[in-house]
matplotlib code that plots the C-alpha trace (Angstrom):
import matplotlib.pyplot as plt

x = [-61.9, -59.6, -57.4, -57.2, -56.3, -53.5, -52.1, -52.1, -50.4, -47.7, -47.1, -46.7, -44.3, -42.3, -42.1, -41.0, -38.3, -37.0, -36.9, -35.0, -32.5, -32.0, -31.5, -29.0, -27.1, -27.0, -25.8, -23.1, -22.0, -21.8, -19.7, -17.3, -17.0, -16.2, -13.7, -12.0, -11.5, -9.4, -5.6, -3.6, -1.0, -3.7, -5.0, -1.5, -0.8, -4.0, -3.0, 0.5, -1.0, -3.6, -0.9, 1.3, -1.6, -2.3, 1.4, 1.7, -1.5, -0.6, 3.1, 4.3, 4.9, 8.2, 9.1, 12.7, 14.4, 14.5, 10.7, 10.1, 12.4, 10.7, 7.3, 8.4, 9.9, 6.7, 4.4, 6.5, 6.8, 3.1, 3.7, 5.3, 2.8, 1.5, 4.9, 6.5, 3.6, 5.6, 8.6, 6.4, 4.7, 8.0, 9.0, 5.7, 5.9, 8.5, 6.0, 4.1, 7.0, 6.6, 2.8, 0.5, -2.3, -2.7, -0.9, -2.7, 0.2, 0.8, -2.8, -2.9, 0.2, -1.4, -4.5, -2.5, -0.6, -3.8, -5.2, -2.3, -1.1, -2.6, -0.3, -2.7, 0.1, 2.1, -1.0, -1.7, 2.0, 1.9, -1.4, -0.1, 3.2, 1.3, -0.8, 2.3, 4.1, 1.2, 1.6, 5.3, 5.1, 2.5, 4.4, 7.5, 5.9, 3.9, 3.6, 3.5, 0.0, -1.6, 0.3, -0.5, -4.2, -4.0, -1.5, -3.8, -6.7, -4.6, -3.3, -6.8, -8.0, -4.9, -5.3, -9.0, -8.1, -5.4, -7.7, -10.3, -7.7, -6.7, -10.3, -11.1, -8.1, -9.0, -12.6, -11.4, -9.1, -11.9, -14.3, -11.7, -11.2, -15.0, -15.3, -12.5, -14.1, -17.5, -15.8, -14.1, -17.4, -19.2, -16.5, -16.7, -20.5, -20.2, -17.7, -20.1, -22.9, -20.7, -19.8, -23.4, -24.4, -21.6, -22.7, -26.3, -25.2, -23.0, -25.8, -28.2, -25.6, -25.1, -28.9, -29.2, -26.4, -28.0, -31.4, -29.8, -27.9, -30.8, -33.5, -32.1, -29.2, -31.5, -34.0, -31.3, -29.8, -33.2, -33.5, -30.2, -31.2, -34.5, -32.8, -30.2, -33.0, -34.9, -31.8, -31.5, -35.1, -36.2, -35.3, -36.1, -32.9, -34.3, -35.5, -32.1, -30.3, -32.8, -32.3, -28.5, -28.6, -30.8, -28.5, -25.4, -26.9, -28.1, -24.6, -23.0, -25.6, -25.1, -21.3, -21.8, -24.4, -21.9, -19.3, -21.7, -22.8, -19.2, -18.4, -21.6, -20.7, -17.1, -18.2, -20.7, -17.9, -19.3, -17.8, -17.5, -18.0, -21.0, -23.2, -23.0, -25.7, -28.0, -26.1, -26.5, -28.4, -26.4, -27.4, -26.4, -25.9, -23.6, -24.2, -21.7, -22.4, -22.5, -20.1, -17.4, -17.9, -15.4, -16.7]
y = [-11.0, -12.7, -14.0, -10.5, -8.9, -11.5, -10.9, -7.2, -7.7, -9.9, -7.3, -4.6, -6.7, -7.6, -3.9, -3.0, -5.6, -4.5, -0.9, -1.9, -3.9, -1.0, 1.5, -0.9, -1.3, 2.5, 3.0, 0.4, 1.9, 5.4, 4.0, 2.3, 5.5, 7.5, 4.9, 4.9, 8.6, 8.2, 8.3, 5.2, 7.0, 8.4, 4.8, 3.5, 6.4, 5.8, 2.1, 3.0, 5.3, 2.7, 0.0, 2.4, 3.2, -0.6, -1.3, 1.5, 0.3, -3.4, -3.2, -5.3, -3.5, -1.6, -1.8, -1.4, 0.2, -3.0, -3.4, 0.1, -0.3, -3.6, -1.9, 1.1, -1.0, -3.2, -0.2, 1.8, -1.1, -1.0, 2.0, -0.3, -3.1, -2.6, -3.0, -5.7, -7.5, -10.6, -8.7, -6.4, -9.4, -10.8, -7.4, -7.2, -10.7, -9.8, -7.2, -10.2, -10.8, -7.4, -7.3, -9.0, -9.2, -10.0, -7.3, -5.4, -4.9, -8.6, -9.1, -5.9, -7.2, -10.7, -9.2, -7.3, -10.4, -12.4, -9.6, -9.6, -13.2, -16.3, -18.8, -20.5, -22.6, -19.5, -17.9, -20.9, -21.0, -17.3, -17.5, -20.4, -18.5, -15.4, -17.4, -19.2, -15.9, -14.7, -17.5, -17.3, -14.7, -16.8, -20.1, -18.7, -17.8, -19.3, -22.9, -25.5, -26.9, -23.5, -22.0, -25.1, -24.6, -20.8, -21.1, -23.5, -21.1, -18.1, -20.1, -21.1, -17.5, -16.1, -18.8, -17.9, -14.2, -14.9, -17.1, -14.3, -11.8, -14.3, -14.9, -11.2, -10.6, -13.4, -12.2, -8.7, -10.3, -12.4, -9.4, -7.4, -10.3, -10.6, -6.8, -7.0, -10.0, -8.2, -5.1, -7.2, -9.0, -5.7, -4.4, -7.5, -7.1, -3.4, -4.4, -7.1, -4.5, -2.1, -4.9, -5.9, -2.3, -1.9, -5.2, -4.0, -0.6, -2.3, -4.6, -1.6, 0.3, -2.7, -3.1, 0.6, 0.4, -2.5, -0.8, 2.4, 0.5, -1.7, 0.9, 4.5, 3.7, 1.9, 4.7, 7.3, 5.2, 5.1, 8.9, 9.3, 6.8, 8.6, 12.0, 10.7, 9.2, 12.5, 14.4, 12.3, 12.2, 15.8, 18.7, 21.5, 23.1, 24.0, 20.5, 19.1, 21.4, 20.4, 16.7, 17.2, 18.9, 16.2, 13.5, 15.2, 15.7, 12.1, 10.8, 13.0, 11.9, 8.2, 8.6, 10.2, 7.6, 4.8, 6.4, 6.7, 3.1, 1.9, 3.7, 2.4, -1.2, -0.7, 0.5, -2.4, -5.0, -6.2, -6.6, -3.3, -4.7, -3.1, -4.9, -3.1, -0.7, -1.3, -0.9, 2.3, 1.9, 2.0, 5.2, 6.2, 9.7, 12.6, 13.3, 12.4, 11.7, 14.8, 13.4, 13.2, 16.6, 19.3, 21.9]
z = [11.1, 13.5, 10.7, 9.2, 12.5, 13.1, 9.6, 10.1, 13.5, 11.9, 9.2, 11.8, 13.8, 10.6, 9.6, 13.1, 13.0, 9.6, 10.7, 13.9, 11.9, 9.6, 12.4, 14.1, 10.8, 10.3, 13.9, 13.5, 10.2, 11.8, 14.7, 12.4, 10.3, 13.4, 14.6, 11.1, 11.4, 14.6, 13.6, 14.4, 16.4, 18.7, 19.3, 20.0, 22.3, 24.3, 24.6, 25.8, 28.5, 29.5, 29.8, 31.8, 34.2, 34.6, 35.2, 37.8, 39.7, 39.7, 40.3, 43.3, 46.5, 46.6, 42.9, 42.1, 39.2, 37.3, 37.6, 36.5, 33.5, 32.4, 32.7, 30.8, 27.9, 27.8, 27.7, 25.3, 22.9, 22.2, 20.0, 17.5, 17.7, 14.2, 12.6, 14.8, 16.5, 17.5, 18.7, 20.8, 22.3, 23.4, 24.9, 26.9, 28.5, 31.2, 32.6, 34.1, 36.5, 38.1, 38.7, 41.1, 38.6, 34.9, 32.8, 30.0, 27.7, 26.7, 25.8, 23.7, 21.8, 21.5, 20.1, 17.5, 16.5, 16.1, 14.0, 11.6, 11.6, 9.9, 11.6, 14.1, 15.6, 16.4, 17.9, 20.1, 21.3, 22.0, 23.9, 26.0, 26.6, 27.7, 30.2, 31.4, 32.0, 34.1, 36.7, 37.2, 40.0, 41.9, 41.4, 43.0, 46.3, 49.1, 50.3, 47.5, 48.5, 48.4, 45.4, 43.3, 43.4, 43.1, 40.3, 38.4, 38.7, 37.6, 34.7, 33.5, 33.9, 32.0, 29.3, 28.8, 28.6, 26.1, 24.0, 24.0, 22.7, 20.0, 19.0, 18.9, 16.7, 14.3, 14.2, 13.2, 10.6, 9.1, 9.0, 7.0, 4.6, 4.1, 3.5, 1.0, -0.8, -0.8, -2.3, -5.0, -5.7, -6.0, -8.3, -10.5, -10.7, -11.6, -14.3, -15.6, -15.7, -17.7, -20.1, -20.5, -21.2, -23.8, -25.4, -25.6, -27.0, -29.6, -30.6, -31.0, -33.0, -35.3, -35.7, -36.5, -39.1, -40.7, -40.9, -42.3, -44.9, -46.0, -46.1, -46.2, -48.5, -50.9, -51.0, -51.6, -54.4, -56.0, -55.8, -57.5, -60.2, -60.8, -60.9, -63.5, -65.6, -65.4, -66.4, -69.5, -70.5, -70.2, -72.6, -70.2, -69.0, -65.6, -65.0, -66.0, -63.6, -60.8, -61.6, -61.7, -58.3, -56.8, -58.1, -56.9, -53.4, -53.4, -54.2, -51.5, -49.0, -49.9, -49.4, -46.0, -45.0, -45.9, -43.8, -40.8, -41.3, -41.4, -38.1, -36.4, -37.5, -36.3, -32.9, -32.7, -33.1, -36.4, -39.8, -41.5, -45.0, -46.7, -49.3, -52.6, -53.5, -56.4, -59.6, -61.6, -64.8, -67.9, -69.7, -73.2, -74.0, -73.8, -70.0, -67.3, -63.6, -61.5, -59.0, -61.7, -63.3, -62.5, -60.1]

ax = plt.figure().add_subplot(projection="3d")
ax.plot(x, y, z, "-o")
ax.set_aspect("equal")
plt.show()
């Protein structure tokens, strides 16, 4: 009893875990579907606004016209981050000179570059340059003994933030590559299933054509032969007309059957050559085959 209770409990826990994973997958899929519906210009505009707010809040005290111009160029350049990721990153780096804290715009541009570039050396250099640009305002002020420690801490923090942006961008790029590969694999499997279904259908058609030719064609040929023999042996005019009609219909049916078998074998990918039907018996007399009589 105890073993049965433990087994039932494990089964309930397993079903609960499967249901939870399914719900989580469905929730993730819905969130991705909703995010995919958001237009790219809307996302870029929101990032420009967020970077502008960040720049306005973190600008040094008493910003001049040059600081405001640099911040405006850096924030506005984010609108072109999808087309020129490296150029936008270079335009956003000077904003670090005008802020007392880490700027948002360079890391957004670095994330976009990491999402679209596969050159890891370039990404490493850009991450190091972004972190280095963030410590320049601190390294230029204060006593050397104090600024050196604080500058090192700021550089490590900025380098970690830049590395996180690069890693997230590379993760998104890898995820898209996997989705594309999975889609290609599924498409290839679907193509293989279609080819397999067509092969099975062609094989069945060829089998049907072979059976029709071997059995039905032979039987129809025998009916035509018997009708011809009856037409020659009987003296009753009604019986002769009936035998002539049966033989004519048999010949017509045999021709149509051969055409159908030829089409089936052609669609089945097999040779369309047909084995000859049983030979007609040689009859002596004044009658002629119904197929060759004038209508």
